[in-house]
LUMSESE-402284 format. One record per residue: z, y, x of N, C-alpha, C in turn; residue in three letters. Coordinates in pm, whole numbers, plus 50000, padded with zeros to 5 digits. Each point is the difference from the previous one (the first is absolute). Layout:
BEGIN
ZYXZYXZYXALA/...
END
This chain:
BEGIN
554552498135903499224997150118500285011050104UNK/500124996450126500275010050104498845009950013UNK/500345012650030498965010350014498924996550103UNK/500384993650110499004996450102498994990149944UNK/500484990749919499094990249939499065006949902UNK/500535009249921499155007549906498925007950074UNK/500415006350109499045007650080498944990750058UNK/500424988750053499054990350057499024994949897UNK/500494997049880499124995449893498985010849965UNK/500455012649992499065010749965498945001850107UNK/500384998350126499025001350109498984988649993UNK/500484987949981499104988449992499045001449882UNK/500525003849884499145001549882499005011450019UNK/500415010650069499085011050029498864995350089UNK/500324992350103498954994650088499044991049922UNK/500534991849912499154991149921499085008249908UNK/500585009649928499205008049907498935008050073UNK/500375006850109499025007850074498994991250071UNK/500404988050039499064990650059498924996149900UNK/500404997749877499034996649895499075011849972UNK/500585011949985499185012049974499035002350116UNK/500504998750122499145002250117498884989850008UNK/500354987349981498994989450009498985000649890UNK/500425004349883499114999949884499145012649988UNK/500575011550036499305012749976499705008150126UNK/500985001650085499845009150113499124994050109UNK/500324987950046499244993850109498524998649966UNK/499614994849882498564998949972499295013649999UNK/500675010349950499385013349995499825005750141UNK/500984998250085499925005450136499044992050088UNK/499954987049980499174991450083498515003049985UNK/499615005149885498585002649975499545013750052UNK/500905007650060499655013450047499905000550152UNK/499335010250053500005002150145501435002650049UNK/500244996850126501355000750055500675013649978UNK/499305010850029500605013449986500395002749855UNK/499154996349906500315002149858501174991449954UNK/500124988150054501094991149962501335004650059UNK/499975005550120501235004550065500555012949941UNK/499125008749952500425013249953501114999549894UNK/499874992549891501095000049901501294994050054UNK/499894990250089501214994150057500725010250088UNK/499245007450078500605010250086500595011549918UNK/499285004249897500505011049918501304996149927UNK/500114987649961501254995449939501165001950097UNK/499784996850126501075001250099500235014350046UNK/499125009149965500215014150033501225005549926UNK/500464993149897501185004449925501314995250063UNK/499944993950116501224995150064500875011350052UNK/499505012549992500855011350037501245000749912UNK/499984993149886501144999849909501244994450072UNK/499814992250105501114994950078500875010950061UNK/499465012250009500805011250052501205002849910UNK/499984994949878501135001849909501284993950056UNK/499874990550093501184994350064500825010650073UNK/499365011050036500675010550076500555011249912UNK/499734999649872500455010649909501394996549948UNK/500985008750028501364997149953500054998749848UNK/500734990149954500154997849857498974990649940UNK/498934997250072498974991149948500384985450023UNK/500574997350115500444986450032501515000050017UNK/500564988450000501444998550015500455005550136UNK/501135006750003500515004850129500394988350092UNK/500094988149944500334988250081498794994650076UNK/498805004949967498804995550071500095004750146UNK/499914990850094500115004050141498935010250038UNK/500425010450067499095010750041498884994850090UNK/500344990750087498974994750091498904992949922UNK/500374992649896498974993449917499205010449923UNK/500675009849940499315010149919498965007550082UNK/500375004150121499065007350085498814991450039UNK/500294987850044498934991050041499044997249885UNK/500544997049883499164997049883499205012349957UNK/500655011649996499325012249953498875004050093UNK/500285000650129498965004550094498944989250023UNK/500384987349987499004989350007499035000849883UNK/500545002749880499135001649884499105012350015UNK/500555010950050499195012250019498874997450099UNK/500314993650112498974997150100498934990749942UNK/500414990349921499054990849937499105007549903UNK/500575008949921499215007949905498995008850073UNK/500435006450108499085008550077498884991850063UNK/500334988350053498954991450056499014995649891UNK/500514997049881499114996149890499035011449967UNK/500505012349995499135011549969499005002550112UNK/500444998850124499075001650112498934989249998UNK/500394987849967499034989149994498985002549889UNK/500445005249887499065003249890498995010550048UNK/500495010150070499125010850046498964995050101UNK/500374990050079499114995250106499414986349970UNK/500054995849876499684986349963498614995350039UNK/499035008950002498634995850030499685000050150UNK/501055001650081499784999850145500814988850063UNK/499764997750128500754989950074501485003850007UNK/500275013150015501375004850003500734996649870UNK/499285000749889500614996849870500524985749995UNK/499244990750052500444986050000501204998250092UNK/500015007050113501164999550090501235005549929UNK/499825010949926501125005849924500474990749889UNK/499084992749938500404990249899500884989350063UNK/499624995350117500824990050070501365005850036UNK/500025012250051501275006550035500875001749875UNK/499405004049891500725001349872500614986849959UNK/499194989250008500504986849961501154995450087UNK/499885002050128501074995650092501275008049978UNK/499875013249995501195008449978500604997549862UNK/499144999149899500504997649864500724986849986UNK/499514989850068500674987049998501335000750073UNK/500025006750113501255001350076501035008349924UNK/499525009849928500905008749924500614992049886UNK/
END
């Protein structure tokens, strides 16, 4: 089977598995909590996106990876992680919700 097909199958199966886990366990638990409490674990999970900086470390990724992509991905992940942490810190205020929206938009674009 071609590598692209194998990769596509793994992505589809991952979405299905995580969709089931989310629908069965995560969504019901978060839905029953106040908004700030429900957002906190989701934001903290994304605070680890600083790992994308590894794209800039020589020897970690293939030298064939385009530099323009590596920089964009690395700094986009870093900015998303920082916004997630700022949103956690300000979560109980109006600014916190604005930061959550900014995090979501930047994270999706990244």
